[in-house]
RODO-2510 file (C-alpha; in nm, 4 decimals, decimal comma):
residues 195
     n   res          X          Y          Z
     1     m     0,0000     0,0000     0,0000
     2     i     0,1125     0,3531    -0,0740
     3     i    -0,0577     0,6491     0,0915
     4     t    -0,0880     0,9108    -0,1814
     5     k    -0,3288     1,1439    -0,0037
     6     a    -0,3602     1,2338     0,3636
     7     e    -0,5295     1,5258     0,5342
     8     l    -0,6362     1,6248     0,8831
     9     e    -1,0092     1,5594     0,9078
    10     a    -1,0930     1,6248     1,2736
    11     v    -0,9407     1,7144     1,6098
    12     a    -1,1392     1,5811     1,9035
    13     v    -1,1464     1,5585     2,2810
    14     k    -1,4929     1,3981     2,3002
    15     a    -1,7096     1,1659     2,0914
    16     s    -1,9356     1,4419     1,9581
    17     q    -1,6314     1,5842     1,7759
    18     y    -1,5327     1,2561     1,6055
    19     p    -1,5906     1,2310     1,2297
    20     a    -1,8690     0,9974     1,1120
    21     d    -1,7841     0,6317     1,1868
    22     i    -1,7994     0,5264     0,8207
    23     l    -1,4341     0,4458     0,7426
    24     p    -1,1988     0,1857     0,8908
    25     e    -0,9487     0,3338     1,1353
    26     i    -0,5998     0,2354     1,2497
    27     a    -0,4878     0,4255     1,5578
    28     f    -0,1369     0,4927     1,6898
    29     a    -0,0501     0,5213     2,0591
    30     g     0,2730     0,5796     2,2462
    31     r     0,4635     0,7803     2,4997
    32     s     0,4926     1,1519     2,4324
    33     n     0,8512     1,1435     2,3026
    34     v     0,8453     0,8111     2,1160
    35     g     0,8432     0,9594     1,7637
    36     k     0,4756     0,9143     1,6742
    37     s     0,4493     1,2298     1,4610
    38     s     0,7663     1,1377     1,2700
    39     l     0,6263     0,7894     1,2037
    40     l     0,2917     0,9234     1,0786
    41     n     0,4732     1,1659     0,8488
    42     l     0,6887     0,8784     0,7179
    43     l     0,3843     0,6568     0,6481
    44     t     0,1961     0,9315     0,4664
    45     g     0,4975     1,0715     0,2818
    46     r     0,4166     1,4170     0,4190
    47     k     0,6803     1,6209     0,6005
    48     s     0,4476     1,7981     0,8381
    49     l     0,1095     1,6242     0,8370
    50     a     0,1549     1,5485     1,2074
    51     r     0,3363     1,8297     1,3846
    52     v     0,6703     1,7221     1,5339
    53     s     0,7080     1,9168     1,8563
    54     q     1,0275     2,0167     2,0341
    55     s     0,8433     1,9817     2,3648
    56     p     0,6906     1,6339     2,4137
    57     g     0,3352     1,5988     2,5440
    58     k     0,1805     1,8473     2,3013
    59     t    -0,0742     1,6087     2,1438
    60     r    -0,3614     1,6132     2,3926
    61     t    -0,6334     1,5602     2,1374
    62     i    -0,7338     1,2700     1,9143
    63     n    -0,6355     1,3684     1,5595
    64     f    -0,8131     1,1962     1,2700
    65     y    -0,6331     1,1906     0,9340
    66     r    -0,8185     1,0731     0,6238
    67     a    -0,5846     0,8635     0,4076
    68     n    -0,6420     0,7852     0,0380
    69     d    -1,0100     0,8751     0,1021
    70     a    -1,0401     0,5097     0,2089
    71     f    -0,9431     0,4889     0,5773
    72     r    -0,8292     0,6970     0,8731
    73     i    -0,5045     0,7114     1,0650
    74     v    -0,5827     0,8210     1,4192
    75     d    -0,3150     0,9916     1,6292
    76     l    -0,3942     0,9297     1,9963
    77     p    -0,2643     1,1654     2,2660
    78     g     0,0820     1,0813     2,3972
    79     y     0,1050     0,9496     2,7508
    80     g     0,3660     0,9450     3,0247
    81     y     0,5217     1,2889     2,9951
    82     a     0,6005     1,4357     3,3370
    83     k     0,5329     1,7995     3,2459
    84     v     0,1739     1,7327     3,1384
    85     s    -0,0611     1,8506     3,4136
    86     r    -0,2306     1,6037     3,6471
    87     t    -0,5689     1,7143     3,5132
    88     a    -0,4659     1,6313     3,1558
    89     t    -0,3317     1,2941     3,2737
    90     r    -0,6606     1,2158     3,4530
    91     e    -0,8637     1,3096     3,1447
    92     w    -0,6545     1,0808     2,9208
    93     g    -0,8051     0,7507     3,0483
    94     p    -1,1725     0,8403     2,9962
    95     m    -1,0886     0,9941     2,6564
    96     m    -0,9209     0,6693     2,5416
    97     e    -1,1982     0,4532     2,6857
    98     e    -1,4638     0,6548     2,5038
    99     y    -1,2754     0,6243     2,1744
   100     f    -1,1893     0,2512     2,2055
   101     s    -1,5397     0,1482     2,3092
   102     s    -1,7372     0,3614     2,0637
   103     r    -1,5638     0,3243     1,7252
   104     r    -1,7017     0,0374     1,5170
   105     g    -1,4512     0,1098     1,2382
   106     l    -1,1447     0,0814     1,4663
   107     k    -0,9399    -0,2133     1,3344
   108     k    -0,6301    -0,1989     1,5517
   109     v    -0,4143     0,0253     1,7692
   110     v    -0,0445     0,0224     1,6837
   111     q     0,1579     0,0792     1,9998
   112     l     0,4898     0,2590     1,9667
   113     v     0,7849     0,1999     2,1995
   114     d     1,1410     0,3336     2,1777
   115     i     1,3671     0,0436     2,0726
   116     r     1,6490     0,1714     2,2986
   117     h     1,4573     0,1334     2,6237
   118     s     1,2658    -0,1438     2,7936
   119     p     0,8930    -0,0588     2,7766
   120     s     0,7877     0,1524     3,0756
   121     a     0,5169     0,0622     3,3271
   122     q     0,2863     0,2957     3,1301
   123     d     0,3700     0,1153     2,8042
   124     v     0,2820    -0,2169     2,9709
   125     q    -0,0403    -0,0684     3,1090
   126     m    -0,1315     0,0675     2,7649
   127     y    -0,0705    -0,2694     2,5989
   128     e    -0,2872    -0,4444     2,8609
   129     y    -0,5539    -0,1824     2,7918
   130     l    -0,5360    -0,2617     2,4189
   131     r    -0,5496    -0,6345     2,4944
   132     h    -0,8665    -0,5773     2,7006
   133     y    -1,0322    -0,4167     2,3969
   134     g    -0,8938    -0,6762     2,1505
   135     l    -0,6911    -0,4048     1,9766
   136     d    -0,3435    -0,5433     2,0548
   137     g    -0,1043    -0,7380     1,8330
   138     i     0,1136    -0,4759     1,6623
   139     v     0,4047    -0,2942     1,8248
   140     v     0,6376    -0,0570     1,6413
   141     a     0,9881    -0,0152     1,7847
   142     t     1,0810     0,3410     1,6831
   143     k     1,4276     0,4968     1,6451
   144     a     1,5714     0,1701     1,5092
   145     d     1,8602     0,3637     1,3529
   146     k     1,9932     0,4392     1,7036
   147     v     2,0993     0,0777     1,7700
   148     s     2,3164    -0,1713     1,5799
   149     r     2,1558    -0,4706     1,4095
   150     n     2,2920    -0,7005     1,6822
   151     e     2,1628    -0,4719     1,9614
   152     a     1,8261    -0,4434     1,7832
   153     q     1,7608    -0,8189     1,8179
   154     k     1,8278    -0,8006     2,1941
   155     c     1,6097    -0,4898     2,2281
   156     l     1,3221    -0,6533     2,0383
   157     a     1,3443    -0,9581     2,2674
   158     v     1,3205    -0,7279     2,5724
   159     i     1,0141    -0,5553     2,4222
   160     r     0,8448    -0,8917     2,3529
   161     r     0,9162    -1,0159     2,7047
   162     t     0,8194    -0,6927     2,8867
   163     l     0,4877    -0,6568     2,7015
   164     s     0,4165    -1,0343     2,7330
   165     l     0,3734    -1,0638     2,3567
   166     g     0,2550    -1,3894     2,2058
   167     p     0,4098    -1,5604     1,9015
   168     a     0,1484    -1,4061     1,6678
   169     d     0,2097    -1,0497     1,7937
   170     l     0,4210    -0,8373     1,5593
   171     v     0,7111    -0,6120     1,6568
   172     i     0,8263    -0,3979     1,3645
   173     p     1,1477    -0,1945     1,3986
   174     v     1,1120     0,1396     1,2200
   175     s     1,3411     0,4350     1,1620
   176     a     1,1800     0,7558     1,0372
   177     l     1,5308     0,8946     0,9799
   178     k     1,6522     0,6030     0,7630
   179     r     1,3017     0,5395     0,6253
   180     s     1,3244     0,1722     0,7218
   181     g     1,0385    -0,0520     0,8323
   182     q     0,7707     0,1613     0,6694
   183     e     0,7001    -0,0878     0,3880
   184     e     0,6413    -0,3717     0,6342
   185     l     0,4150    -0,1557     0,8506
   186     l     0,2167    -0,0353     0,5467
   187     r     0,1760    -0,3973     0,4320
   188     v     0,0434    -0,4947     0,7766
   189     m    -0,1944    -0,1961     0,7698
   190     e    -0,3183    -0,2995     0,4251
   191     e    -0,3917    -0,6508     0,5527
   192     l    -0,5868    -0,5053     0,8469
   193     l    -0,7944    -0,2903     0,6128
   194     e    -0,8753    -0,5886     0,3897
   195     d    -1,0134    -0,7907     0,6858
***
């Protein structure tokens, strides 16, 4: 699959602001500084579709991007950044719950983790949350260019173990900088959309 067209369709904090539930959706979740915006820009071939911020924790809304007029990429708010207020952190859970439980078109949530670090307690909690909703199964290990090929295998094993991934769960190393891993992730997304 190649994404030839992508545009911001809606920015939401509550269900009444979501676009009509008529297209399949693939959502992306991860810690605030994991490289989610860079990944979304890589997938869509757009330099600044998702804004890459110098200060992590900026995405506090659910951003819906219409891709190829056929499906949506949904950018979920980043979690786990210390400078985000307690109020914003408290609001995050109900916002995610409302989105996960209400969207019939939601196919899967791709969880992002930084390949260089063992998944945090919040990453584990998020993955368990996705498992509860049946939205688990795909993890992207970002910043793959920051580790050697040998180190990458060890890091991926740590990610699998920490998140208690099963044999069928995918972990895809991706580097937005080197543009690696995007073809595999796009292929997996295409398969999800064909289901």
